N, C-alpha and C positions, 0 to 999 in steps of 0.2 A: 607706615614704612619705615626701613629702619634707614638712619645716617649713616652717611660715610665720611671719612676725611680724606683731604688729599693734599699732596705737600705743594706749594705754588711754586717752587724752582722747577719740580717734576712735570709738570702741567707746561708749564715753559717751555721746556725741553720737549715737551710733546710724547715723555712715556710717562702717563699719569699711573698711577698707586692708589687704587682707595681701599681704604682699609676700615675697619668696622671700630665703633669703641671698647668693645672687648678686648681689643689690640693694648689700649691704654693709650688717653690721649693725651699726645707731647707737650711740652709746658713752652712753646714757643708762638709766633704770632705769623709763620708763615705757614698756614693750612688755611684749604677751605671745606667749608662742611656743605653735602650735596645729599638733597631724598629722594633715593632712587630704589626700587625693586630689587636692584641687586650690585653689585661692585660693578661690573660691567657696563651697566647702564649708568652708575655713578662717574665711570671715566668716560665714559661717550659726551657726557651732559657735560660734565666739566668743559673739556675741549672742544663742543660745538661753544659754548658760551664766551672762552678765552679766545675762540677763532674771532665771534662776533665782534667781542671788545677790540681786539687788535685790527680789523680792516675797519672800525667804526673810526679810532685812533690813524687811520694810515689813509683814510678818505678827509680826514680834519685836516690832516697836515699839507696836503698836496693843495688843498683848493682850488681844484680844476675836478674836470665830469673825463669821463673814458672818450666823450667825442673830441677835445684837446689832443687825446694820443695820436686821433688819424693824420696822416699823411695832408697837407694841404691840397694835392688835386685829387681826392679818394672820393669816390661818387658811393651810395650807401642806395639801395636797391629795395623796395621793399617789394 
């Protein structure tokens, strides 16, 4: 499977653009390498992983659960 590189800043902004190493490897540290069957899959994979990382960091910083966000008189029916 081919490897693609993406710029981290582009991923953070929500507009990833996967490029094969045939385009030349940039001399910057702000890139991520993704192995995928095509560039679209590489972009999707990068966004998915970034989203997971953001959610994990967000939950770590909140130190509360979703139950804490409910009103005190809320009734949960199952």
